[in-house]
mmCIF entry with sequence, helices, sheets and N, C-alpha, C, O atoms, coordinates in Angstrom:
data_MODEL
# 
_entry.id   MODEL 
# 
_entity.id                         1 
_entity.type                       polymer 
_entity.pdbx_number_of_molecules   1 
# 
_entity_poly.entity_id                      1 
_entity_poly.type                           'polypeptide(L)' 
_entity_poly.nstd_linkage                   no 
_entity_poly.nstd_monomer                   no 
_entity_poly.pdbx_seq_one_letter_code       
;(UNK)(UNK)(UNK)(UNK)(UNK)(UNK)(UNK)(UNK)(UNK)(UNK)(UNK)(UNK)(UNK)(UNK)(UNK)(UNK)
(UNK)(UNK)(UNK)(UNK)(UNK)(UNK)(UNK)(UNK)(UNK)(UNK)(UNK)(UNK)(UNK)(UNK)(UNK)(UNK)
(UNK)(UNK)(UNK)(UNK)(UNK)(UNK)(UNK)(UNK)(UNK)(UNK)(UNK)(UNK)(UNK)(UNK)(UNK)(UNK)
(UNK)
;
_entity_poly.pdbx_seq_one_letter_code_can   XXXXXXXXXXXXXXXXXXXXXXXXXXXXXXXXXXXXXXXXXXXXXXXXX 
_entity_poly.pdbx_strand_id                 A 
# 
loop_
_entity_poly_seq.entity_id 
_entity_poly_seq.num 
_entity_poly_seq.mon_id 
_entity_poly_seq.hetero 
1 1  UNK n 
1 2  UNK n 
1 3  UNK n 
1 4  UNK n 
1 5  UNK n 
1 6  UNK n 
1 7  UNK n 
1 8  UNK n 
1 9  UNK n 
1 10 UNK n 
1 11 UNK n 
1 12 UNK n 
1 13 UNK n 
1 14 UNK n 
1 15 UNK n 
1 16 UNK n 
1 17 UNK n 
1 18 UNK n 
1 19 UNK n 
1 20 UNK n 
1 21 UNK n 
1 22 UNK n 
1 23 UNK n 
1 24 UNK n 
1 25 UNK n 
1 26 UNK n 
1 27 UNK n 
1 28 UNK n 
1 29 UNK n 
1 30 UNK n 
1 31 UNK n 
1 32 UNK n 
1 33 UNK n 
1 34 UNK n 
1 35 UNK n 
1 36 UNK n 
1 37 UNK n 
1 38 UNK n 
1 39 UNK n 
1 40 UNK n 
1 41 UNK n 
1 42 UNK n 
1 43 UNK n 
1 44 UNK n 
1 45 UNK n 
1 46 UNK n 
1 47 UNK n 
1 48 UNK n 
1 49 UNK n 
# 
_struct_asym.id          A 
_struct_asym.entity_id   1 
# 
loop_
_struct_conf.conf_type_id 
_struct_conf.id 
_struct_conf.pdbx_PDB_helix_id 
_struct_conf.beg_label_comp_id 
_struct_conf.beg_label_asym_id 
_struct_conf.beg_label_seq_id 
_struct_conf.pdbx_beg_PDB_ins_code 
_struct_conf.end_label_comp_id 
_struct_conf.end_label_asym_id 
_struct_conf.end_label_seq_id 
_struct_conf.pdbx_end_PDB_ins_code 
_struct_conf.beg_auth_comp_id 
_struct_conf.beg_auth_asym_id 
_struct_conf.beg_auth_seq_id 
_struct_conf.end_auth_comp_id 
_struct_conf.end_auth_asym_id 
_struct_conf.end_auth_seq_id 
_struct_conf.pdbx_PDB_helix_class 
_struct_conf.details 
_struct_conf.pdbx_PDB_helix_length 
HELX_P HELX_P1 AA1 UNK A 3  ? UNK A 14 ? UNK A 3  UNK A 14 1 ? 12 
HELX_P HELX_P2 AA2 UNK A 22 ? UNK A 37 ? UNK A 22 UNK A 37 1 ? 16 
HELX_P HELX_P3 AA3 UNK A 43 ? UNK A 46 ? UNK A 43 UNK A 46 1 ? 4  
# 
_struct_conf_type.id          HELX_P 
_struct_conf_type.criteria    ? 
_struct_conf_type.reference   ? 
# 
loop_
_atom_site.group_PDB 
_atom_site.id 
_atom_site.type_symbol 
_atom_site.label_atom_id 
_atom_site.label_alt_id 
_atom_site.label_comp_id 
_atom_site.label_asym_id 
_atom_site.label_entity_id 
_atom_site.label_seq_id 
_atom_site.pdbx_PDB_ins_code 
_atom_site.Cartn_x 
_atom_site.Cartn_y 
_atom_site.Cartn_z 
_atom_site.occupancy 
_atom_site.B_iso_or_equiv 
_atom_site.pdbx_formal_charge 
_atom_site.auth_seq_id 
_atom_site.auth_comp_id 
_atom_site.auth_asym_id 
_atom_site.auth_atom_id 
_atom_site.pdbx_PDB_model_num 
ATOM 1   N N  . UNK A 1 1  ? 1.194  -16.246 -0.234 1.00 0.00 ? 1  UNK A N  1 
ATOM 2   C CA . UNK A 1 1  ? 0.480  -15.507 -1.245 1.00 0.00 ? 1  UNK A CA 1 
ATOM 3   C C  . UNK A 1 1  ? 1.400  -15.197 -2.419 1.00 0.00 ? 1  UNK A C  1 
ATOM 4   O O  . UNK A 1 1  ? 2.609  -15.035 -2.254 1.00 0.00 ? 1  UNK A O  1 
ATOM 5   N N  . UNK A 1 2  ? 0.817  -15.119 -3.583 1.00 0.00 ? 2  UNK A N  1 
ATOM 6   C CA . UNK A 1 2  ? 1.569  -14.741 -4.754 1.00 0.00 ? 2  UNK A CA 1 
ATOM 7   C C  . UNK A 1 2  ? 1.570  -13.222 -4.886 1.00 0.00 ? 2  UNK A C  1 
ATOM 8   O O  . UNK A 1 2  ? 0.754  -12.531 -4.275 1.00 0.00 ? 2  UNK A O  1 
ATOM 9   N N  . UNK A 1 3  ? 2.490  -12.720 -5.684 1.00 0.00 ? 3  UNK A N  1 
ATOM 10  C CA . UNK A 1 3  ? 2.631  -11.275 -5.840 1.00 0.00 ? 3  UNK A CA 1 
ATOM 11  C C  . UNK A 1 3  ? 1.347  -10.651 -6.372 1.00 0.00 ? 3  UNK A C  1 
ATOM 12  O O  . UNK A 1 3  ? 0.940  -9.591  -5.897 1.00 0.00 ? 3  UNK A O  1 
ATOM 13  N N  . UNK A 1 4  ? 0.707  -11.279 -7.339 1.00 0.00 ? 4  UNK A N  1 
ATOM 14  C CA . UNK A 1 4  ? -0.524 -10.705 -7.893 1.00 0.00 ? 4  UNK A CA 1 
ATOM 15  C C  . UNK A 1 4  ? -1.629 -10.666 -6.846 1.00 0.00 ? 4  UNK A C  1 
ATOM 16  O O  . UNK A 1 4  ? -2.407 -9.714  -6.799 1.00 0.00 ? 4  UNK A O  1 
ATOM 17  N N  . UNK A 1 5  ? -1.701 -11.690 -6.010 1.00 0.00 ? 5  UNK A N  1 
ATOM 18  C CA . UNK A 1 5  ? -2.680 -11.688 -4.931 1.00 0.00 ? 5  UNK A CA 1 
ATOM 19  C C  . UNK A 1 5  ? -2.355 -10.601 -3.918 1.00 0.00 ? 5  UNK A C  1 
ATOM 20  O O  . UNK A 1 5  ? -3.257 -9.922  -3.427 1.00 0.00 ? 5  UNK A O  1 
ATOM 21  N N  . UNK A 1 6  ? -1.078 -10.432 -3.602 1.00 0.00 ? 6  UNK A N  1 
ATOM 22  C CA . UNK A 1 6  ? -0.667 -9.372  -2.677 1.00 0.00 ? 6  UNK A CA 1 
ATOM 23  C C  . UNK A 1 6  ? -1.046 -8.011  -3.230 1.00 0.00 ? 6  UNK A C  1 
ATOM 24  O O  . UNK A 1 6  ? -1.589 -7.170  -2.513 1.00 0.00 ? 6  UNK A O  1 
ATOM 25  N N  . UNK A 1 7  ? -0.763 -7.798  -4.494 1.00 0.00 ? 7  UNK A N  1 
ATOM 26  C CA . UNK A 1 7  ? -1.049 -6.516  -5.121 1.00 0.00 ? 7  UNK A CA 1 
ATOM 27  C C  . UNK A 1 7  ? -2.553 -6.236  -5.096 1.00 0.00 ? 7  UNK A C  1 
ATOM 28  O O  . UNK A 1 7  ? -2.977 -5.117  -4.806 1.00 0.00 ? 7  UNK A O  1 
ATOM 29  N N  . UNK A 1 8  ? -3.341 -7.240  -5.396 1.00 0.00 ? 8  UNK A N  1 
ATOM 30  C CA . UNK A 1 8  ? -4.797 -7.090  -5.382 1.00 0.00 ? 8  UNK A CA 1 
ATOM 31  C C  . UNK A 1 8  ? -5.281 -6.762  -3.961 1.00 0.00 ? 8  UNK A C  1 
ATOM 32  O O  . UNK A 1 8  ? -6.113 -5.874  -3.776 1.00 0.00 ? 8  UNK A O  1 
ATOM 33  N N  . UNK A 1 9  ? -4.765 -7.471  -2.978 1.00 0.00 ? 9  UNK A N  1 
ATOM 34  C CA . UNK A 1 9  ? -5.167 -7.254  -1.590 1.00 0.00 ? 9  UNK A CA 1 
ATOM 35  C C  . UNK A 1 9  ? -4.785 -5.844  -1.135 1.00 0.00 ? 9  UNK A C  1 
ATOM 36  O O  . UNK A 1 9  ? -5.583 -5.160  -0.494 1.00 0.00 ? 9  UNK A O  1 
ATOM 37  N N  . UNK A 1 10 ? -3.576 -5.412  -1.465 1.00 0.00 ? 10 UNK A N  1 
ATOM 38  C CA . UNK A 1 10 ? -3.117 -4.071  -1.084 1.00 0.00 ? 10 UNK A CA 1 
ATOM 39  C C  . UNK A 1 10 ? -4.027 -3.020  -1.701 1.00 0.00 ? 10 UNK A C  1 
ATOM 40  O O  . UNK A 1 10 ? -4.412 -2.068  -1.022 1.00 0.00 ? 10 UNK A O  1 
ATOM 41  N N  . UNK A 1 11 ? -4.377 -3.171  -2.969 1.00 0.00 ? 11 UNK A N  1 
ATOM 42  C CA . UNK A 1 11 ? -5.259 -2.202  -3.625 1.00 0.00 ? 11 UNK A CA 1 
ATOM 43  C C  . UNK A 1 11 ? -6.640 -2.182  -2.978 1.00 0.00 ? 11 UNK A C  1 
ATOM 44  O O  . UNK A 1 11 ? -7.238 -1.118  -2.824 1.00 0.00 ? 11 UNK A O  1 
ATOM 45  N N  . UNK A 1 12 ? -7.147 -3.355  -2.599 1.00 0.00 ? 12 UNK A N  1 
ATOM 46  C CA . UNK A 1 12 ? -8.447 -3.409  -1.932 1.00 0.00 ? 12 UNK A CA 1 
ATOM 47  C C  . UNK A 1 12 ? -8.401 -2.711  -0.580 1.00 0.00 ? 12 UNK A C  1 
ATOM 48  O O  . UNK A 1 12 ? -9.337 -1.999  -0.215 1.00 0.00 ? 12 UNK A O  1 
ATOM 49  N N  . UNK A 1 13 ? -7.325 -2.910  0.159  1.00 0.00 ? 13 UNK A N  1 
ATOM 50  C CA . UNK A 1 13 ? -7.236 -2.386  1.506  1.00 0.00 ? 13 UNK A CA 1 
ATOM 51  C C  . UNK A 1 13 ? -6.860 -0.907  1.560  1.00 0.00 ? 13 UNK A C  1 
ATOM 52  O O  . UNK A 1 13 ? -7.412 -0.154  2.361  1.00 0.00 ? 13 UNK A O  1 
ATOM 53  N N  . UNK A 1 14 ? -5.927 -0.494  0.713  1.00 0.00 ? 14 UNK A N  1 
ATOM 54  C CA . UNK A 1 14 ? -5.348 0.836   0.833  1.00 0.00 ? 14 UNK A CA 1 
ATOM 55  C C  . UNK A 1 14 ? -5.517 1.729   -0.394 1.00 0.00 ? 14 UNK A C  1 
ATOM 56  O O  . UNK A 1 14 ? -5.279 2.934   -0.313 1.00 0.00 ? 14 UNK A O  1 
ATOM 57  N N  . UNK A 1 15 ? -5.920 1.165   -1.517 1.00 0.00 ? 15 UNK A N  1 
ATOM 58  C CA . UNK A 1 15 ? -5.978 1.910   -2.766 1.00 0.00 ? 15 UNK A CA 1 
ATOM 59  C C  . UNK A 1 15 ? -6.929 3.092   -2.772 1.00 0.00 ? 15 UNK A C  1 
ATOM 60  O O  . UNK A 1 15 ? -6.728 4.044   -3.526 1.00 0.00 ? 15 UNK A O  1 
ATOM 61  N N  . UNK A 1 16 ? -7.950 3.044   -1.951 1.00 0.00 ? 16 UNK A N  1 
ATOM 62  C CA . UNK A 1 16 ? -8.922 4.144   -1.940 1.00 0.00 ? 16 UNK A CA 1 
ATOM 63  C C  . UNK A 1 16 ? -8.752 5.076   -0.741 1.00 0.00 ? 16 UNK A C  1 
ATOM 64  O O  . UNK A 1 16 ? -9.618 5.907   -0.466 1.00 0.00 ? 16 UNK A O  1 
ATOM 65  N N  . UNK A 1 17 ? -7.640 4.935   -0.035 1.00 0.00 ? 17 UNK A N  1 
ATOM 66  C CA . UNK A 1 17 ? -7.375 5.832   1.093  1.00 0.00 ? 17 UNK A CA 1 
ATOM 67  C C  . UNK A 1 17 ? -7.280 7.268   0.599  1.00 0.00 ? 17 UNK A C  1 
ATOM 68  O O  . UNK A 1 17 ? -6.666 7.533   -0.435 1.00 0.00 ? 17 UNK A O  1 
ATOM 69  N N  . UNK A 1 18 ? -7.871 8.173   1.317  1.00 0.00 ? 18 UNK A N  1 
ATOM 70  C CA . UNK A 1 18 ? -7.783 9.583   0.986  1.00 0.00 ? 18 UNK A CA 1 
ATOM 71  C C  . UNK A 1 18 ? -6.888 10.253  2.022  1.00 0.00 ? 18 UNK A C  1 
ATOM 72  O O  . UNK A 1 18 ? -7.331 10.624  3.109  1.00 0.00 ? 18 UNK A O  1 
ATOM 73  N N  . UNK A 1 19 ? -5.636 10.393  1.660  1.00 0.00 ? 19 UNK A N  1 
ATOM 74  C CA . UNK A 1 19 ? -4.639 10.905  2.595  1.00 0.00 ? 19 UNK A CA 1 
ATOM 75  C C  . UNK A 1 19 ? -4.218 12.332  2.274  1.00 0.00 ? 19 UNK A C  1 
ATOM 76  O O  . UNK A 1 19 ? -3.182 12.804  2.742  1.00 0.00 ? 19 UNK A O  1 
ATOM 77  N N  . UNK A 1 20 ? -5.029 13.013  1.471  1.00 0.00 ? 20 UNK A N  1 
ATOM 78  C CA . UNK A 1 20 ? -4.747 14.402  1.162  1.00 0.00 ? 20 UNK A CA 1 
ATOM 79  C C  . UNK A 1 20 ? -3.907 14.607  -0.090 1.00 0.00 ? 20 UNK A C  1 
ATOM 80  O O  . UNK A 1 20 ? -3.845 15.716  -0.621 1.00 0.00 ? 20 UNK A O  1 
ATOM 81  N N  . UNK A 1 21 ? -3.262 13.553  -0.563 1.00 0.00 ? 21 UNK A N  1 
ATOM 82  C CA . UNK A 1 21 ? -2.430 13.638  -1.762 1.00 0.00 ? 21 UNK A CA 1 
ATOM 83  C C  . UNK A 1 21 ? -2.307 12.215  -2.303 1.00 0.00 ? 21 UNK A C  1 
ATOM 84  O O  . UNK A 1 21 ? -1.996 11.294  -1.548 1.00 0.00 ? 21 UNK A O  1 
ATOM 85  N N  . UNK A 1 22 ? -2.543 12.028  -3.587 1.00 0.00 ? 22 UNK A N  1 
ATOM 86  C CA . UNK A 1 22 ? -2.523 10.672  -4.131 1.00 0.00 ? 22 UNK A CA 1 
ATOM 87  C C  . UNK A 1 22 ? -1.142 10.028  -4.055 1.00 0.00 ? 22 UNK A C  1 
ATOM 88  O O  . UNK A 1 22 ? -1.029 8.804   -4.121 1.00 0.00 ? 22 UNK A O  1 
ATOM 89  N N  . UNK A 1 23 ? -0.086 10.840  -3.916 1.00 0.00 ? 23 UNK A N  1 
ATOM 90  C CA . UNK A 1 23 ? 1.255  10.272  -3.737 1.00 0.00 ? 23 UNK A CA 1 
ATOM 91  C C  . UNK A 1 23 ? 1.357  9.545   -2.407 1.00 0.00 ? 23 UNK A C  1 
ATOM 92  O O  . UNK A 1 23 ? 2.076  8.551   -2.300 1.00 0.00 ? 23 UNK A O  1 
ATOM 93  N N  . UNK A 1 24 ? 0.649  10.025  -1.393 1.00 0.00 ? 24 UNK A N  1 
ATOM 94  C CA . UNK A 1 24 ? 0.646  9.349   -0.089 1.00 0.00 ? 24 UNK A CA 1 
ATOM 95  C C  . UNK A 1 24 ? -0.037 7.996   -0.189 1.00 0.00 ? 24 UNK A C  1 
ATOM 96  O O  . UNK A 1 24 ? 0.408  7.024   0.422  1.00 0.00 ? 24 UNK A O  1 
ATOM 97  N N  . UNK A 1 25 ? -1.113 7.931   -0.954 1.00 0.00 ? 25 UNK A N  1 
ATOM 98  C CA . UNK A 1 25 ? -1.807 6.660   -1.149 1.00 0.00 ? 25 UNK A CA 1 
ATOM 99  C C  . UNK A 1 25 ? -0.875 5.671   -1.855 1.00 0.00 ? 25 UNK A C  1 
ATOM 100 O O  . UNK A 1 25 ? -0.802 4.504   -1.472 1.00 0.00 ? 25 UNK A O  1 
ATOM 101 N N  . UNK A 1 26 ? -0.172 6.133   -2.875 1.00 0.00 ? 26 UNK A N  1 
ATOM 102 C CA . UNK A 1 26 ? 0.785  5.268   -3.567 1.00 0.00 ? 26 UNK A CA 1 
ATOM 103 C C  . UNK A 1 26 ? 1.875  4.799   -2.610 1.00 0.00 ? 26 UNK A C  1 
ATOM 104 O O  . UNK A 1 26 ? 2.307  3.648   -2.666 1.00 0.00 ? 26 UNK A O  1 
ATOM 105 N N  . UNK A 1 27 ? 2.318  5.701   -1.727 1.00 0.00 ? 27 UNK A N  1 
ATOM 106 C CA . UNK A 1 27 ? 3.380  5.371   -0.775 1.00 0.00 ? 27 UNK A CA 1 
ATOM 107 C C  . UNK A 1 27 ? 2.913  4.314   0.230  1.00 0.00 ? 27 UNK A C  1 
ATOM 108 O O  . UNK A 1 27 ? 3.661  3.387   0.542  1.00 0.00 ? 27 UNK A O  1 
ATOM 109 N N  . UNK A 1 28 ? 1.691  4.445   0.736  1.00 0.00 ? 28 UNK A N  1 
ATOM 110 C CA . UNK A 1 28 ? 1.198  3.464   1.699  1.00 0.00 ? 28 UNK A CA 1 
ATOM 111 C C  . UNK A 1 28 ? 1.012  2.105   1.017  1.00 0.00 ? 28 UNK A C  1 
ATOM 112 O O  . UNK A 1 28 ? 1.244  1.069   1.639  1.00 0.00 ? 28 UNK A O  1 
ATOM 113 N N  . UNK A 1 29 ? 0.601  2.097   -0.242 1.00 0.00 ? 29 UNK A N  1 
ATOM 114 C CA . UNK A 1 29 ? 0.473  0.840   -0.980 1.00 0.00 ? 29 UNK A CA 1 
ATOM 115 C C  . UNK A 1 29 ? 1.848  0.205   -1.192 1.00 0.00 ? 29 UNK A C  1 
ATOM 116 O O  . UNK A 1 29 ? 1.998  -1.011  -1.075 1.00 0.00 ? 29 UNK A O  1 
ATOM 117 N N  . UNK A 1 30 ? 2.834  1.017   -1.500 1.00 0.00 ? 30 UNK A N  1 
ATOM 118 C CA . UNK A 1 30 ? 4.196  0.504   -1.693 1.00 0.00 ? 30 UNK A CA 1 
ATOM 119 C C  . UNK A 1 30 ? 4.742  -0.085  -0.385 1.00 0.00 ? 30 UNK A C  1 
ATOM 120 O O  . UNK A 1 30 ? 5.370  -1.143  -0.390 1.00 0.00 ? 30 UNK A O  1 
ATOM 121 N N  . UNK A 1 31 ? 4.501  0.601   0.719  1.00 0.00 ? 31 UNK A N  1 
ATOM 122 C CA . UNK A 1 31 ? 4.958  0.090   2.022  1.00 0.00 ? 31 UNK A CA 1 
ATOM 123 C C  . UNK A 1 31 ? 4.265  -1.227  2.371  1.00 0.00 ? 31 UNK A C  1 
ATOM 124 O O  . UNK A 1 31 ? 4.905  -2.149  2.876  1.00 0.00 ? 31 UNK A O  1 
ATOM 125 N N  . UNK A 1 32 ? 2.971  -1.318  2.108  1.00 0.00 ? 32 UNK A N  1 
ATOM 126 C CA . UNK A 1 32 ? 2.236  -2.553  2.390  1.00 0.00 ? 32 UNK A CA 1 
ATOM 127 C C  . UNK A 1 32 ? 2.786  -3.703  1.547  1.00 0.00 ? 32 UNK A C  1 
ATOM 128 O O  . UNK A 1 32 ? 2.944  -4.815  2.053  1.00 0.00 ? 32 UNK A O  1 
ATOM 129 N N  . UNK A 1 33 ? 3.079  -3.454  0.274  1.00 0.00 ? 33 UNK A N  1 
ATOM 130 C CA . UNK A 1 33 ? 3.653  -4.493  -0.578 1.00 0.00 ? 33 UNK A CA 1 
ATOM 131 C C  . UNK A 1 33 ? 5.017  -4.930  -0.055 1.00 0.00 ? 33 UNK A C  1 
ATOM 132 O O  . UNK A 1 33 ? 5.332  -6.120  -0.045 1.00 0.00 ? 33 UNK A O  1 
ATOM 133 N N  . UNK A 1 34 ? 5.811  -3.978  0.371  1.00 0.00 ? 34 UNK A N  1 
ATOM 134 C CA . UNK A 1 34 ? 7.134  -4.303  0.913  1.00 0.00 ? 34 UNK A CA 1 
ATOM 135 C C  . UNK A 1 34 ? 7.004  -5.170  2.149  1.00 0.00 ? 34 UNK A C  1 
ATOM 136 O O  . UNK A 1 34 ? 7.752  -6.134  2.314  1.00 0.00 ? 34 UNK A O  1 
ATOM 137 N N  . UNK A 1 35 ? 6.068  -4.842  3.013  1.00 0.00 ? 35 UNK A N  1 
ATOM 138 C CA . UNK A 1 35 ? 5.862  -5.626  4.228  1.00 0.00 ? 35 UNK A CA 1 
ATOM 139 C C  . UNK A 1 35 ? 5.366  -7.032  3.904  1.00 0.00 ? 35 UNK A C  1 
ATOM 140 O O  . UNK A 1 35 ? 5.760  -7.996  4.561  1.00 0.00 ? 35 UNK A O  1 
ATOM 141 N N  . UNK A 1 36 ? 4.510  -7.153  2.905  1.00 0.00 ? 36 UNK A N  1 
ATOM 142 C CA . UNK A 1 36 ? 4.029  -8.478  2.509  1.00 0.00 ? 36 UNK A CA 1 
ATOM 143 C C  . UNK A 1 36 ? 5.120  -9.305  1.850  1.00 0.00 ? 36 UNK A C  1 
ATOM 144 O O  . UNK A 1 36 ? 5.154  -10.526 2.002  1.00 0.00 ? 36 UNK A O  1 
ATOM 145 N N  . UNK A 1 37 ? 6.003  -8.653  1.124  1.00 0.00 ? 37 UNK A N  1 
ATOM 146 C CA . UNK A 1 37 ? 7.082  -9.359  0.435  1.00 0.00 ? 37 UNK A CA 1 
ATOM 147 C C  . UNK A 1 37 ? 8.138  -9.905  1.384  1.00 0.00 ? 37 UNK A C  1 
ATOM 148 O O  . UNK A 1 37 ? 8.761  -10.928 1.098  1.00 0.00 ? 37 UNK A O  1 
ATOM 149 N N  . UNK A 1 38 ? 8.344  -9.233  2.505  1.00 0.00 ? 38 UNK A N  1 
ATOM 150 C CA . UNK A 1 38 ? 9.369  -9.674  3.468  1.00 0.00 ? 38 UNK A CA 1 
ATOM 151 C C  . UNK A 1 38 ? 8.843  -9.511  4.893  1.00 0.00 ? 38 UNK A C  1 
ATOM 152 O O  . UNK A 1 38 ? 9.319  -8.651  5.635  1.00 0.00 ? 38 UNK A O  1 
ATOM 153 N N  . UNK A 1 39 ? 7.870  -10.328 5.277  1.00 0.00 ? 39 UNK A N  1 
ATOM 154 C CA . UNK A 1 39 ? 7.223  -10.147 6.579  1.00 0.00 ? 39 UNK A CA 1 
ATOM 155 C C  . UNK A 1 39 ? 8.120  -10.433 7.783  1.00 0.00 ? 39 UNK A C  1 
ATOM 156 O O  . UNK A 1 39 ? 7.818  -9.996  8.894  1.00 0.00 ? 39 UNK A O  1 
ATOM 157 N N  . UNK A 1 40 ? 9.213  -11.158 7.578  1.00 0.00 ? 40 UNK A N  1 
ATOM 158 C CA . UNK A 1 40 ? 10.073 -11.504 8.713  1.00 0.00 ? 40 UNK A CA 1 
ATOM 159 C C  . UNK A 1 40 ? 11.175 -10.479 8.952  1.00 0.00 ? 40 UNK A C  1 
ATOM 160 O O  . UNK A 1 40 ? 11.884 -10.544 9.957  1.00 0.00 ? 40 UNK A O  1 
ATOM 161 N N  . UNK A 1 41 ? 11.317 -9.536  8.030  1.00 0.00 ? 41 UNK A N  1 
ATOM 162 C CA . UNK A 1 41 ? 12.347 -8.511  8.184  1.00 0.00 ? 41 UNK A CA 1 
ATOM 163 C C  . UNK A 1 41 ? 11.848 -7.395  9.125  1.00 0.00 ? 41 UNK A C  1 
ATOM 164 O O  . UNK A 1 41 ? 10.644 -7.206  9.298  1.00 0.00 ? 41 UNK A O  1 
ATOM 165 N N  . UNK A 1 42 ? 12.765 -6.690  9.703  1.00 0.00 ? 42 UNK A N  1 
ATOM 166 C CA . UNK A 1 42 ? 12.421 -5.558  10.555 1.00 0.00 ? 42 UNK A CA 1 
ATOM 167 C C  . UNK A 1 42 ? 11.960 -4.393  9.684  1.00 0.00 ? 42 UNK A C  1 
ATOM 168 O O  . UNK A 1 42 ? 12.231 -4.366  8.484  1.00 0.00 ? 42 UNK A O  1 
ATOM 169 N N  . UNK A 1 43 ? 11.261 -3.427  10.291 1.00 0.00 ? 43 UNK A N  1 
ATOM 170 C CA . UNK A 1 43 ? 10.791 -2.270  9.526  1.00 0.00 ? 43 UNK A CA 1 
ATOM 171 C C  . UNK A 1 43 ? 11.929 -1.485  8.873  1.00 0.00 ? 43 UNK A C  1 
ATOM 172 O O  . UNK A 1 43 ? 11.801 -1.099  7.711  1.00 0.00 ? 43 UNK A O  1 
ATOM 173 N N  . UNK A 1 44 ? 13.038 -1.235  9.575  1.00 0.00 ? 44 UNK A N  1 
ATOM 174 C CA . UNK A 1 44 ? 14.134 -0.519  8.905  1.00 0.00 ? 44 UNK A CA 1 
ATOM 175 C C  . UNK A 1 44 ? 14.693 -1.304  7.712  1.00 0.00 ? 44 UNK A C  1 
ATOM 176 O O  . UNK A 1 44 ? 15.110 -0.708  6.718  1.00 0.00 ? 44 UNK A O  1 
ATOM 177 N N  . UNK A 1 45 ? 14.703 -2.622  7.809  1.00 0.00 ? 45 UNK A N  1 
ATOM 178 C CA . UNK A 1 45 ? 15.194 -3.443  6.695  1.00 0.00 ? 45 UNK A CA 1 
ATOM 179 C C  . UNK A 1 45 ? 14.196 -3.424  5.549  1.00 0.00 ? 45 UNK A C  1 
ATOM 180 O O  . UNK A 1 45 ? 14.592 -3.411  4.384  1.00 0.00 ? 45 UNK A O  1 
ATOM 181 N N  . UNK A 1 46 ? 12.909 -3.421  5.866  1.00 0.00 ? 46 UNK A N  1 
ATOM 182 C CA . UNK A 1 46 ? 11.874 -3.411  4.840  1.00 0.00 ? 46 UNK A CA 1 
ATOM 183 C C  . UNK A 1 46 ? 11.832 -2.098  4.064  1.00 0.00 ? 46 UNK A C  1 
ATOM 184 O O  . UNK A 1 46 ? 11.565 -2.087  2.863  1.00 0.00 ? 46 UNK A O  1 
ATOM 185 N N  . UNK A 1 47 ? 12.095 -1.006  4.749  1.00 0.00 ? 47 UNK A N  1 
ATOM 186 C CA . UNK A 1 47 ? 12.028 0.285   4.070  1.00 0.00 ? 47 UNK A CA 1 
ATOM 187 C C  . UNK A 1 47 ? 13.419 0.716   3.630  1.00 0.00 ? 47 UNK A C  1 
ATOM 188 O O  . UNK A 1 47 ? 14.403 0.536   4.347  1.00 0.00 ? 47 UNK A O  1 
ATOM 189 N N  . UNK A 1 48 ? 13.474 1.283   2.447  1.00 0.00 ? 48 UNK A N  1 
ATOM 190 C CA . UNK A 1 48 ? 14.766 1.695   1.908  1.00 0.00 ? 48 UNK A CA 1 
ATOM 191 C C  . UNK A 1 48 ? 15.268 2.964   2.597  1.00 0.00 ? 48 UNK A C  1 
ATOM 192 O O  . UNK A 1 48 ? 16.466 3.130   2.821  1.00 0.00 ? 48 UNK A O  1 
ATOM 193 N N  . UNK A 1 49 ? 14.322 3.863   2.931  1.00 0.00 ? 49 UNK A N  1 
ATOM 194 C CA . UNK A 1 49 ? 14.726 5.115   3.563  1.00 0.00 ? 49 UNK A CA 1 
ATOM 195 C C  . UNK A 1 49 ? 13.849 5.393   4.751  1.00 0.00 ? 49 UNK A C  1 
ATOM 196 O O  . UNK A 1 49 ? 14.026 6.408   5.425  1.00 0.00 ? 49 UNK A O  1 
# 
């Protein structure tokens, strides 16, 4: 998948999540993009913190 397709897919899947704070929704979208960008890496490697 290309980055634009990944971004579109992430927004479709997670963009409307209501997690109590819109920063959480942004965070879950960022994590999903990170996982799509490097699917073979481990979770600790995929996440910066």
